[in-house]
C-alpha positions in Angstrom: 0.1 0.1 0.0 1.4 3.4 -0.9 1.7 6.0 1.7 -0.8 8.4 -0.1 -3.2 5.6 -0.3 -3.0 4.7 3.5 -3.4 8.2 4.4 -6.5 8.6 2.3 -8.0 5.3 3.8 -7.1 6.7 7.3 -8.6 10.0 6.8 -12.0 8.6 5.4 -12.3 6.3 8.1 -11.5 8.4 10.9 -13.4 11.4 9.8 -16.4 9.2 8.6 -18.1 9.3 12.1 -17.7 13.1 12.3 -19.4 13.5 8.8 -22.2 11.4 10.1 -22.6 13.7 13.0 -22.6 16.6 10.8 -25.3 15.0 8.7 -27.3 14.4 11.9 -26.9 18.0 12.7 -28.2 19.1 9.5 -31.0 16.7 9.3 -33.8 18.6 11.1 -32.8 21.9 9.5 -30.7 22.9 6.6 -28.5 25.3 8.3 -28.3 26.1 12.0 -27.2 29.6 11.5 -30.3 30.4 9.2 -32.7 29.2 11.8 -33.7 31.2 14.8 -32.2 30.2 18.2 -35.6 29.3 19.7 -36.3 27.0 16.8 -33.0 25.1 17.5 -33.7 24.6 21.2 -37.3 23.6 20.2 -35.9 20.9 17.9 -33.5 19.7 20.5 -36.2 19.4 23.1 -38.4 17.5 20.6 -35.5 15.1 19.8 -34.5 14.9 23.5 -38.2 14.0 24.6 -38.5 11.4 21.9 -35.2 9.8 23.2 -36.4 9.8 26.8 -39.7 8.2 25.9 -37.7 5.5 23.9 -35.3 5.2 26.7 -32.3 6.0 24.1 -29.9 7.7 26.6 -26.4 6.7 26.7 -23.1 7.7 28.5 -19.5 7.0 27.3 -16.5 7.1 29.4 -13.2 6.8 27.3 -12.2 7.5 23.8 -14.9 6.0 21.8 -15.9 8.4 18.9 -17.1 5.5 16.9 -19.7 4.4 19.4 -20.8 8.0 20.1 -21.3 8.7 16.4 -23.3 5.3 15.7 -25.5 5.9 18.6 -26.3 9.6 17.8 -27.1 8.5 14.3 -29.8 6.0 15.8 -31.4 8.7 17.6 -29.6 8.4 21.1 -28.8 11.2 23.2 -25.6 11.6 25.1 -25.5 12.2 29.1 -22.0 13.5 30.0 -20.0 12.1 32.9 -19.7 15.0 34.8 -18.8 13.3 38.0 -15.7 11.3 36.7 -12.3 12.4 36.4 -11.4 14.3 33.2 -8.3 12.6 32.7 -9.2 9.2 31.0 -5.6 7.8 30.7 -5.4 7.8 34.4 -7.6 4.6 34.5 -5.6 1.5 34.3 -7.0 -1.0 31.9 -6.3 -4.6 31.1 -5.9 -4.4 27.3 -3.6 -4.5 24.4 -4.0 -0.7 24.1 -1.7 1.8 22.7 -0.3 2.8 26.2 -1.3 5.6 28.6 0.8 8.2 26.7 -0.9 7.7 23.4 -4.3 7.6 24.9 -3.4 10.9 26.7 -2.5 12.4 23.2 -5.7 11.4 21.7 -7.7 12.7 24.7 -6.2 16.0 24.6 -6.9 16.3 20.8 -10.4 15.3 21.3 -10.8 18.0 24.1 -9.5 20.5 21.9 -11.8 19.6 19.1 -14.9 19.7 21.5 -13.6 23.1 22.7 -13.5 24.4 19.0 -17.0 23.3 18.4 -19.9 25.7 18.5 -21.7 26.4 21.9 -24.9 26.1 20.4 -24.2 22.5 18.8 -27.4 20.7 19.1 -25.8 17.5 20.8 -24.6 19.8 23.6 -27.9 21.1 24.3 -29.6 17.7 24.2 -27.0 16.5 26.7 -27.9 19.3 29.1 -31.5 18.5 28.8 -30.8 14.9 29.8 -28.6 15.8 32.6 -31.0 14.3 35.2 -32.2 11.2 33.1 -30.9 7.8 33.7 -28.6 6.6 30.9 -29.8 3.0 29.4 -26.5 2.2 27.7 -23.2 2.7 29.5 -20.0 2.2 27.4 -16.8 2.5 29.6 -13.1 1.8 29.3 -13.1 -0.4 32.5 -15.8 -2.0 34.8 -14.7 -0.4 37.8 -15.8 3.1 36.5 -19.4 2.0 37.3 -20.8 0.5 40.3 -22.8 -2.1 38.2 -24.6 -3.4 41.5 -26.6 -0.1 41.6 -27.7 -0.3 38.0 -31.3 -0.9 37.0 -32.2 -4.1 35.2 -32.9 -2.2 32.0 -29.4 -0.3 31.9 -27.0 -2.0 29.7 -23.3 -2.1 30.3 -20.3 -3.1 28.2 -18.5 -5.1 31.0 -19.2 -8.0 33.3 -18.0 -8.7 36.7 -15.5 -11.3 37.7 -13.9 -12.0 34.4 -10.3 -12.7 35.8 -11.0 -16.4 35.4 -10.0 -15.9 31.7 -8.9 -12.3 31.0 -5.9 -12.7 33.3 -3.0 -14.8 32.6 -3.1 -16.7 36.0 -6.8 -17.0 35.8 -6.8 -18.6 32.3 -3.8 -20.9 33.3 -5.7 -22.2 36.3 -9.2 -22.6 35.0 -8.2 -24.3 31.6 -7.2 -27.2 33.7 -10.9 -28.0 34.5 -11.9 -28.2 30.8 -12.3 -31.8 30.8 -15.0 -31.8 33.5 -17.0 -29.4 31.2 -16.1 -30.5 27.7 -14.5 -33.6 26.2 -11.5 -31.7 25.0 -8.0 -31.5 26.1 -6.6 -27.8 27.0 -3.1 -29.1 26.0 -4.4 -29.2 22.3 -4.9 -25.5 22.1 -3.3 -23.7 24.9 0.4 -24.0 25.8 1.0 -25.5 29.1 1.4 -23.0 32.0 2.2 -22.8 35.7 2.1 -20.3 38.5 5.7 -19.9 40.1 4.4 -18.3 43.2 2.9 -21.6 44.3 5.3 -24.2 45.8 3.4 -27.3 44.2 3.1 -25.7 40.9 6.9 -24.5 41.0 7.8 -28.2 41.4 5.4 -29.2 38.4 7.2 -26.8 36.3 10.5 -28.1 37.2 9.5 -31.7 36.3 8.1 -30.3 33.1 11.2 -28.5 32.3 13.4 -31.7 32.9 11.2 -34.1 31.0 11.4 -31.4 28.0 15.2 -31.6 28.3 15.2 -35.3 28.0 12.7 -35.2 24.9 14.8 -32.4 23.4 18.0 -34.6 23.5 15.9 -37.4 21.6 15.1 -34.7 19.1 18.6 -33.7 18.8 19.6 -37.3 17.9 16.8 -37.6 15.2 17.7 -34.4 13.6 21.4 -34.9 13.5 21.5 -38.5 12.4 23.7 -37.9 9.3 26.4 -36.2 11.5 29.5 -37.9 12.8 32.1 -36.9 15.3 32.3 -33.1 14.5 30.2 -30.4 16.0 27.1 -29.8 13.6 25.9 -26.4 12.3 22.5 -25.5 13.6 19.8 -26.7 11.5 17.9 -24.3 9.4 14.3 -24.1 10.7 11.8 -23.4 8.2 8.0 -23.1 8.4 5.7 -25.8 6.6 5.5 -23.9 3.5 9.4 -24.0 3.1 9.4 -20.2 2.7 10.9 -18.9 5.7 13.9 -19.7 8.0 15.7 -18.7 10.9 19.2 -17.4 11.3 22.0 -19.7 11.5 23.9 -19.6 14.6 27.4 -18.3 13.9 30.0 -20.7 14.1 33.2 -20.5 16.1 35.9 -22.1 14.1 38.5 -21.7 16.9 36.3 -23.3 19.7 37.2 -26.7 20.6 34.5 -29.5 20.1 33.3 -31.7 23.4 32.0 -35.1 22.5 29.3 -36.5 25.0 29.0 -40.0 25.5 26.0 -42.2 24.5 25.1 -42.7 28.1 23.4 -39.3 27.9 21.0 -40.5 25.4 20.4 -43.5 27.3 19.4 -41.5 30.5 17.2 -39.3 28.4 15.5 -42.4 27.0 14.9 -43.6 30.5 13.2 -40.4 31.7 10.9 -40.6 28.6 10.0 -44.3 29.4 9.2 -43.2 32.9 7.1 -40.3 31.7 5.1 -42.7 29.4 4.6 -45.3 32.2 3.3 -42.5 34.3 0.8 -41.5 31.8 -0.5 -45.2 31.4 -0.5 -45.2 35.4 2.2 -48.0 35.5 3.9 -46.2 38.5 1.0 -47.0 40.9 2.3 -50.3 42.3 5.9 -49.0 42.1 7.5 -48.2 45.5 8.9 -44.7 45.9 12.0 -46.3 47.1 12.4 -48.4 43.9 15.3 -45.9 42.5 13.7 -45.4 39.1 13.8 -41.8 39.4 17.1 -39.7 39.0 18.6 -38.2 42.0 19.1 -34.3 42.2 22.9 -34.5 41.2 22.0 -36.5 38.3 19.5 -34.1 37.1 21.8 -31.3 37.5 24.3 -33.3 35.4 22.0 -34.2 32.8 20.8 -30.4 32.6 24.3 -29.1 32.2 25.2 -31.7 29.5 21.9 -30.6 27.7 23.0 -27.0 28.0 26.5 -27.8 26.2 24.7 -29.8 23.6 22.1 -27.1 22.6 23.9 -23.9 23.5 27.6 -24.8 23.6 30.4 -26.6 21.6 29.2 -30.3 22.4 27.9 -33.1 20.2 27.0 -36.8 20.7 29.1 -39.2 19.0 27.5 -41.7 16.4 23.9 -40.5 17.0 22.7 -43.1 14.5 23.2 -45.9 17.0 20.3 -44.6 19.1 18.2 -43.3 16.3 15.5 -46.3 16.1 15.0 -46.2 19.9 14.9 -42.2 20.0 12.5 -42.2 17.0 10.2 -44.9 18.6 10.1 -42.9 22.1 9.3 -39.5 20.3 6.4 -41.2 18.2 4.9 -42.5 21.5 5.4 -39.1 23.1 3.7 -37.3 20.4 0.6 -39.5 20.4 0.0 -38.4 24.1 1.3 -35.1 24.2 -0.3 -32.7 21.7 2.6 -30.1 22.3 5.5 -32.1 21.3 6.0 -30.1 18.0 6.0 -26.7 19.7 8.5 -27.5 22.2 11.4 -27.5 19.7 14.9 -28.4 20.9 15.9 -25.2 23.0 13.3 -25.5 25.9 12.3 -21.8 26.0 9.8 -20.5 28.2 8.2 -17.2 28.8 7.7 -15.7 31.8 4.8 -13.2 32.2 3.4 -11.2 35.3 0.1 -12.8 36.4 -2.2 -9.7 36.1 -0.3 -7.4 33.8 -1.2 -6.3 30.1 0.3 -4.8 27.0 3.4 -7.2 27.2 4.9 -5.3 30.4 7.7 -7.1 31.9 7.6 -10.3 29.8 10.6 -12.1 29.3 11.9 -15.3 27.6 14.3 -17.5 29.3 15.7 -21.1 28.6 17.5 -22.0 31.7 15.7 -23.2 34.5 18.0 -21.7 37.2 17.6 -18.4 35.9 13.6 -18.6 35.7 13.7 -19.8 39.6 15.9 -17.0 40.5 13.8 -14.4 38.9 10.8 -15.6 41.1 12.8 -16.1 44.1 14.3 -12.3 44.0 11.0 -11.0 43.5 9.0 -9.3 46.5 6.4 -11.6 48.5 3.6 -12.4 46.2 0.8 -10.0 45.6 -1.5 -9.3 42.7 1.2 -7.3 40.9 4.1 -9.4 41.1 2.8 -12.9 40.8 4.4 -14.9 38.0 3.3 -17.3 35.5 5.6 -19.4 33.2 4.2 -20.8 29.7 5.9 -23.0 27.2 7.1 -20.7 24.4 6.1 -22.0 20.9 9.6 -22.6 19.3 8.2 -23.4 15.9 5.9 -20.7 14.8 4.4 -20.1 11.3 6.6 -17.3 9.9 5.6 -15.0 7.1 8.7 -13.7 5.2 10.9 -15.0 8.0 8.9 -12.8 10.5 6.7 -13.9 13.6 3.2 -12.7 13.9 0.1 -13.3 15.9 -3.7 -12.9 15.4 -6.0 -10.6 17.2 -9.5 -12.2 17.2 -12.7 -10.4 18.5 -15.7 -12.1 20.0 -18.7 -10.8 21.7 -20.5 -12.4 24.7 -24.1 -11.0 25.3 -25.5 -13.6 27.9 -23.7 -16.1 30.3 -26.9 -17.8 31.3 -27.7 -19.3 28.6 -23.9 -18.7 27.4 -24.3 -16.6 24.2 -21.0 -16.0 22.1 -20.7 -14.1 18.7 -17.7 -14.5 16.7 -16.3 -11.8 14.2 -15.5 -12.9 10.9 -12.5 -10.4 10.3 -9.4 -10.2 12.2 -5.9 -8.8 11.9 -2.3 -9.9 12.1 0.4 -8.1 14.0 4.0 -8.5 12.8 7.2 -8.1 14.8 9.7 -5.4 13.7 12.6 -8.0 13.7 13.4 -11.3 11.8 12.7 -14.3 13.8 15.6 -15.9 15.6 16.0 -18.4 18.5 19.4 -17.4 19.2 18.1 -13.8 20.4 15.5 -13.8 23.1 14.6 -10.1 22.9 11.2 -9.4 23.3 11.2 -7.3 20.2 11.6 -10.6 18.1 9.0 -12.8 20.1 6.4 -10.5 21.2 4.1 -9.1 18.6 2.1 -6.6 20.8 1.6 -3.4 19.1 2.4 -1.6 22.5 5.8 -3.3 22.4 6.8 -3.3 18.5 5.9 0.6 18.3 9.2 1.4 20.4 11.3 -0.5 17.7 12.2 0.6 14.1 11.7 -2.0 11.6 14.9 -4.3 10.9 16.5 -3.3 7.6 17.2 -6.9 6.9 13.4 -7.8 7.1 11.5 -8.4 3.8 10.1 -5.4 2.3 7.1 -7.3 1.3 5.8 -6.8 4.8 3.9 -3.6 5.6 5.6 -0.8 7.2 2.8 -0.5 9.7 3.2 -4.0 10.5 -0.5 -5.4 10.4 -2.4 -7.5 7.8 -6.1 -7.9 7.7 -7.3 -11.6 7.9 -8.4 -11.3 4.2 -5.0 -10.2 3.2 -3.5 -13.2 4.9 -5.9 -15.6 3.1 -4.7 -14.2 -0.3 -1.3 -14.8 0.9 -2.1 -18.3 1.7 -4.0 -18.7 -1.7 -1.0 -17.6 -3.7 1.1 -20.5 -2.1 -1.4 -23.2 -2.5 -2.6 -23.0 1.0 -5.7 -21.2 0.6 -7.9 -23.9 2.3 -6.0 -23.9 5.6 -7.8 -20.7 6.8 -11.3 -22.2 6.4 -10.6 -25.6 7.2 -8.0 -25.4 10.1 -7.3 -22.0 11.5 -10.8 -20.4 11.6 -12.7 -23.5 13.2 -9.8 -24.2 15.6 -10.0 -20.6 16.9 -13.7 -20.9 17.3 -13.5 -24.1 19.4 -10.8 -22.5 21.6 -13.1 -19.7 22.4 -15.9 -21.8 23.0 -14.3 -24.2 25.4 -12.6 -21.4 27.2 -15.9 -19.5 27.6 -17.8 -22.6 29.0 -15.2 -23.2 31.7 -15.4 -19.8 32.8 -19.2 -19.5 32.8 -19.6 -20.5 36.3 -17.2 -18.0 37.7 -18.4 -14.9 35.8 -21.1 -12.7 37.5 -23.6 -13.0 34.9 -25.5 -9.7 34.9 -28.6 -9.7 32.6 -28.6 -6.8 29.9 -24.9 -6.6 29.9 -22.5 -7.6 27.3 -18.7 -7.3 26.7 -16.2 -7.4 23.6 -13.3 -9.4 24.1 -9.9 -9.7 22.1 -7.9 -13.1 21.9 -4.6 -13.5 20.7 -3.5 -16.6 18.9 -0.1 -17.7 17.3 -0.2 -20.3 14.7 2.3 -23.2 14.7 4.1 -24.6 11.5 1.0 -26.9 11.0 -1.4 -23.9 10.9 -2.6 -25.0 14.2 -3.8 -21.9 16.3 -2.6 -21.6 19.9 -4.5 -19.4 22.3 -2.1 -17.0 24.2 -4.4 -14.8 26.1 -7.7 -13.2 26.2 -8.1 -9.3 26.9 -10.9 -7.3 28.2 -11.3 -3.9 26.9 -9.3 -4.5 23.5 -7.9 -1.4 21.9 -10.0 0.3 19.5 -7.3 3.0 18.7 -6.9 3.6 15.0 -3.0 3.3 15.2 -2.8 1.9 11.7 -4.9 1.9 8.5 -5.9 -1.7 9.3 -7.1 -0.9 12.9 -8.6 2.1 11.8 -11.0 0.1 9.4 -11.5 -2.9 11.5 -11.8 -1.4 15.0 -14.5 1.2 13.7 -16.2 -1.7 11.8 -16.5 -4.1 14.9 -17.8 -1.3 17.3 -20.4 -0.5 14.9 -21.4 -4.1 14.5 -21.4 -4.6 18.1 -24.2 -1.8 18.5 -26.0 -3.7 16.0 -26.0 -6.9 17.9 -26.7 -5.4 21.3 -29.1 -2.7 20.3 -30.9 -3.1 17.1 -31.3 -6.8 17.4 -33.5 -6.3 20.5 -36.2 -4.8 18.4 -35.6 -6.9 15.4 -34.1 -10.5 15.6 -33.6 -10.6 11.9 -31.8 -7.3 11.6 -28.3 -6.7 10.1 -25.6 -7.8 12.6 -22.5 -7.0 10.2 -19.7 -9.4 10.5 -20.7 -11.1 13.5 -22.1 -14.4 13.6 -23.6 -16.6 16.3 -20.8 -19.1 17.6 -22.6 -20.6 20.6 -25.9 -20.4 22.2 -26.2 -22.8 25.1 -29.4 -24.9 24.6 -32.1 -24.3 27.3 -32.3 -27.0 30.0 -35.7 -28.5 29.9 -37.0 -29.2 33.4 -38.9 -32.7 34.2 -42.5 -32.6 33.9 -44.2 -31.9 37.3 -47.1 -34.1 38.3 -49.0 -32.5 41.2 -51.4 -35.6 41.6 -48.5 -37.9 42.6 -47.7 -35.7 45.7 -49.8 -36.7 48.7 -49.2 -35.8 52.4 -51.1 -38.0 55.0 -51.7 -37.5 58.7 -53.6 -35.3 61.2 -52.5 -31.8 61.9 -51.2 -31.1 65.5 -52.7 -28.1 67.3 -51.4 -26.6 70.5 -53.9 -27.2 73.4 -55.5 -23.9 74.7 -55.7 -23.2 78.2 -59.2 -23.8 79.9 -60.3 -21.3 82.1 -63.0 -22.1 85.1 -66.5 -21.6 84.3 -68.0 -18.4 85.3 -71.3 -19.6 87.1 -72.6 -16.1 88.1 -72.3 -12.8 86.7 -73.9 -9.7 88.6 -74.3 -6.0 88.0 -75.5 -3.7 90.8 -78.3 -1.3 89.9 -76.8 1.9 88.8 -78.6 5.1 88.5 -78.0 7.8 86.0 -75.6 9.6 88.7 -73.5 6.5 89.0 -73.0 6.1 85.4 -69.5 4.8 84.9 -67.2 7.1 83.2 -64.3 5.8 80.8 -61.1 7.5 81.1 -59.4 5.7 77.9 -60.7 4.5 74.7 -59.7 1.0 73.9 -61.4 -0.6 70.8 -64.4 -2.3 72.6 -68.0 -1.4 72.9 -70.6 -3.2 75.0 -73.4 -5.2 73.5 -76.0 -7.2 75.3 -76.2 -11.0 75.2 -79.8 -12.3 75.0 -80.6 -15.5 76.5 -81.0 -15.0 80.3 -82.1 -12.0 82.2 -79.4 -9.9 84.1 -76.6 -11.1 81.6 -74.4 -8.5 79.9 -72.2 -9.2 76.9 -69.4 -6.8 75.6 -67.9 -7.3 72.0 -64.8 -5.5 70.2 -65.6 -2.1 68.8 -63.4 1.1 68.3 -64.2 4.5 69.6 -63.9 7.3 67.0 -63.4 10.0 69.8 -61.3 10.0 73.0 -63.9 11.4 75.1 -65.3 10.6 78.6 -68.6 8.7 77.8 -71.1 7.8 80.4 -72.8 4.5 80.1 -76.3 3.6 81.6 -77.0 -0.2 82.1 -81.0 -0.5 81.9 -83.2 -3.5 82.4 -83.3 -6.9 81.0 -84.0 -8.0 77.4 -86.8 -10.5 76.4 -85.5 -13.9 75.5 -85.9 -14.6 71.7 -87.5 -17.6 70.5 -84.6 -18.8 68.2 -80.9 -18.9 68.6 -80.4 -16.4 65.9 -81.7 -13.0 67.2 -81.3 -9.4 67.1 -81.0 -6.7 70.0 -82.3 -3.4 70.2 -79.9 -0.7 68.5 -77.7 1.4 70.6 -78.2 5.2 70.0 -75.7 7.8 71.1 -76.8 10.9 72.5 -75.3 14.3 71.8 -72.3 14.7 74.2 -71.0 11.3 73.8 -73.6 9.4 75.9 -74.8 6.0 74.9 -78.1 4.5 75.9 -78.2 0.8 76.1 -81.4 -1.3 76.5 -82.9 -2.0 80.0 -81.3 -4.7 82.1 -82.1 -6.1 85.5 -79.1 -5.4 87.9 -78.7 -5.9 91.5 -76.5 -3.3 93.6 -73.6 -4.8 95.4 -71.2 -3.7 98.0 -68.9 -0.7 96.4 -65.8 -2.3 98.1 -66.4 -5.4 96.1 -66.5 -3.4 93.0 -63.0 -1.7 94.0 -61.4 -5.1 94.9 -62.0 -7.7 92.0 -63.6 -8.1 88.8 -67.3 -7.8 88.1 -69.0 -11.1 88.2 -72.0 -12.0 85.9 -74.6 -14.6 86.8 -75.6 -16.5 83.7 -78.6 -18.6 83.9 -77.7 -22.1 82.7 -79.0 -22.9 79.2 -80.9 -26.2 78.8 -77.7 -27.8 77.7 -75.4 -27.4 80.4 -72.4 -28.1 78.2 -73.4 -25.5 75.7 -71.0 -22.8 77.1 -67.2 -23.0 77.0 -64.6 -20.6 78.5 -61.5 -19.9 76.3 -58.7 -17.4 77.1 -58.7 -14.0 75.7 -55.4 -12.7 74.1 -54.4 -9.7 76.4 -54.3 -7.2 73.4 -56.7 -4.5 75.0 -55.1 -1.9 77.5 -56.5 -1.8 80.9 -59.3 0.3 81.8 -61.0 1.4 84.8 -64.5 2.9 85.9 -65.1 5.6 88.2 -65.6 2.8 90.9 -62.3 1.5 90.4 -63.4 -1.9 88.8 -61.8 -3.0 85.5 -64.0 -2.3 82.7 -64.2 -2.6 78.9 -65.2 0.9 77.6 -67.7 1.3 74.9 -67.6 3.4 71.7 -70.2 5.2 69.8 -71.8 2.9 67.3 -73.0 3.3 63.8 -76.4 2.6 62.4 -78.4 -0.2 63.8 -76.9 -3.5 63.2 -77.5 -7.2 64.2 -75.5 -8.5 67.0 -72.1 -10.3 65.8 -69.9 -12.7 67.2 -66.2 -13.4 66.6 -64.2 -16.6 66.3 -60.8 -16.3 68.3 -59.0 -18.2 65.6 -60.6 -16.6 62.5 -60.2 -13.2 64.1 -63.3 -12.2 62.2 -66.9 -11.2 63.0 -69.7 -13.5 62.0 -73.6 -12.8 61.8 -75.8 -14.6 64.0 -76.3 -18.3 63.6 -73.6 -18.7 61.1 -70.7 -21.1 60.9 -66.8 -20.1 60.3 -64.2 -22.6 58.6 -63.7 -24.2 62.3 -67.4 -25.6 62.0 -68.5 -23.3 64.9 -71.8 -21.4 65.3 -71.9 -18.3 67.3 -74.9 -16.3 68.5 -73.1 -14.1 71.0 -69.7 -13.5 72.8 -68.9 -12.2 76.1 -65.5 -10.1 76.7 -64.9 -10.2 80.3 -61.5 -9.3 81.8 -59.1 -11.7 80.2 -61.7 -14.5 79.4 -63.6 -15.1 76.2 -66.9 -16.9 76.6 -68.4 -18.3 73.3 -71.0 -20.8 72.6 -70.0 -23.9 70.6 -72.1 -25.8 68.3 -73.2 -29.1 69.3 
């Protein structure tokens, strides 16, 4: 691509969203300057009211001009983040971004552009009109900016909580080991083996793995140098599978003396590999630990040092063809059980990474175990920022024009329950600025992160066919493969394998992520291809960079953001809408619950009720004759009122009512009532005179000693019914406050009654009033009730 062509493409893509904003501004009116100011505010208010009604309010925190332009084009109104810090680059994010300095430059540039805009910009006016509204879409650079626990269920957020299980290096390392419990797949088939060096047990596992790789590398050396005799061989030219690229040859030191190693080194290496294969077949279960099959620490150190001299020094093995058949047979067996045998190479290189850092910071490559362990030992006590993970480096990557590259692949998760993943059809390649070589472990050669490579200049010896900005689109890569007769590898090997790796990883992490409904998140996965075109997952990044640093990212990053809005916004209203380059990768099938048959459920038995305390039967209840002057006065107003119990002369019954006025009421107890002919009966209505007095029907009362009234409860004499068992006494729950009459005896005060009504009774269990001669659910028939002190007298049906 010519420089002018790249600049033109960049300008058209970057300025495209701004042109769309200008079209939106000119949409309602032809020219803002030609319209009155009042009309502009009126139009802004109309558009704002429509957006509020349709819940189209959004907020953005970070440099996302494409998202802002796309949403405005769809009628959304932005609510500014006034309460957040103005400096966006101060936020630390876990992504492969362009670095804090570059983001700071872009934010300053954006702020200057905003300052140069007209004050009367319609979007600014609309933003002020929605300053008190709730945003229904929040797009932030990091989840911690928003307290997502306080969000409403209809508010969308572009992040999920607790995603460290796959967005951090240590989380991905640990959680992928559980993959066989979720999917019938081997994580070693797509993720290079990894260990956490801050855990003592994992540190020992790494040491054992390094030693086994030493032994298998010795066997590989024998097989690859079968035609060499007693002189030190030259380093083999390493080519990719298309025989196009190669690594540098190691310089020969003609003056150095060659050291021959005995064949015993190969025998020990074969013994180690046989023991490893036996462990995989569980042949070591019945072998005692003291059987002496394992090498001692001194033997391991000696074997490791001889391996260093063989691979990195001036040593060789005499007559390697004598061990060729045995070594080849063992390597074939190891390859059948270990899918990473091909990427191990000969040099046993491991890449050491900080567990929770991003953008390639503090990542180094090493090939000596003592140096790796020393790096971890000299570090500070393990914390979140200085934990280390060590991962097997892919020593046989696919090279393009003798240069290493990796692939950035996007995918979108719109739900975790059921798990829903969208895979983006387009991706891009990132090249290293230097030619590939295993003799130099510099990060500029082996790390393809743009945040690292931008600090280096392109090597002059690098192929001029590579782009100067060090990026290709996946379409360009497919064209490259097609020219070399490998065009089918993308659709048959690379693309499907990346899909499977993403799906398996997300299924493992599903139970650990905080699955908030109405949220979504776009992730960026990094893959490295082996010489057999097999993709290997390196890491997954949250908040992947969307900065248009090159013409490739300017095109694809803007496109993936716009397509993301189509999936999460447009598809809510129209399931058949255009979703751009996204395709549904995985949607977890709904779990069908077993049919529920309620008729099969049966509970047998008798309910147990707590026995009520029986009160002694009240045989007599007497009232003294009271004159108008001796009318009792009530000083408090609990929710009761007196009624009369018909049946026997001289009997008074009181039922619950509520006084509307807290006044002192005087009550007159008149003579007796005529006995009704039936059990269901009515009493004369109670009338309240002006001044708060209540006149009750006449009742025959006998005057007793006033002292007796002051010392105890008033007793009522009840004439026995024909059936002596008709009356029963039940305790009354003490819910009424205590009251006293003018004579000092406890009394339940009346309240003014409403219009005439029939006498009612209440059930102590139903807590409800029943008309006379009616039954409640407890099969009890009531004709009256007596409230007396703390006793409740009721009539049970026979």
